[in-house]
N, C-alpha and C positions, 0 to 999 in steps of 0.2 A: 666793186667800187674801190678806187684807190685814192688816197688823200696824202698830202705832204704836210708835215708838221716840223716845227722847230723844237729841238730839245736842248735845253741848257743844263749845265752841271756835269756833262761828260768830259773827262780829262784823259782817258786812256782807252786802249782796246778792251780792257776788262770791263770798263763802264759800258762800252758799246755792246759787248756780249750780254751783260746783265740787263740792259734795257731791252735788247732783242728778245731775250728769254722771257722777261716779264710780259711783254706785249703778246708774244706767241701763246702764252698761257690763257689769254682771253678767248672765250668761246667762239666769237665771230671772226677773229683775225686769222687770215689764211696765209699771209706773208708779211714779213717786216724787214725792210732794208734800212739799217741804221748807219749813219756816218758820224764818227766823232770829229772828223776834220771839218765837215760842213755844219755840225751841230743840227743834223736833220734826220728825219725818219720818213720813209715812204711806206705806208701801211695799206695793205689790201685786206678787205673785209667782206664777208657775205652780205651784211646789212650794216647800216650806219651805226657807229658807236660814238656817243657823245665824248667830247674832250675830257669832261670830268671823270668819266669812267676810265679813259686811258690814263689820266693822271693818277687815279687811285691805284692803278696796277703798278705804278712806279714807286720807287723809294722817294722819300721827301727831298733828297738832294737833287733830284731831277725835276725839271719843269717842262711840260709839253704845251705848246700853243699851236693853234691852226695857222697855217700860212695862207691858205685859200680863203678868201672873204666869204664865200658861200658856206663853207664849213663852220665858220665862226658863228653864223646866225641860224644854222640849221637846228630846229628844235628836235627833241626826241619825239619820234613818231608813235602815235597810238596805233596799234596793230589793227584793231577792228572798230573804228569809230561808228560806221553805219550799221554794222552787225549788232552792236550793243543795243541800239534803239529797237531794231527788229526783234531781237531776243526778248527784250523787256515787254514789247507788245504781245508777242506770242505767249509768254508766261502769263501775262494778265488775262488774255483770252481763255487760256486753259483753266486758270483759277476760277474765273467767272462761270465758265461752263460747268465745272465740277460743283460749284456752289449751287447753281441753278438746278442741276440734276438732283442734288440732295434735297433741295427744297421741294421740287415738284414730285419727286418719288415719294415723299412723305404724304402728299395729298391723296395718292392712290390707295393707301392702305386703310 
């Protein structure tokens, strides 16, 4: 996935390098093209990273905002929403089975 962002606060090539270095340290970022002239960043990532996470990676003097409207409203994704319910159901069945086995094994003695 590749997204384009506006980054304000950059004034030199050193700022550009600093921003690029900070973004590339993020786990899911695979590539970052930063332009001090355009005040922009094109960031490639394995999985979506919320803008807030990108902002936290940068120094306070820089501000990053999404240019793409879809990016602005994209929520952080829950990795396993359906699996969580199934796991809870499975654990419940196992616990009930164990309790039933304990209760009924006590009747046989």
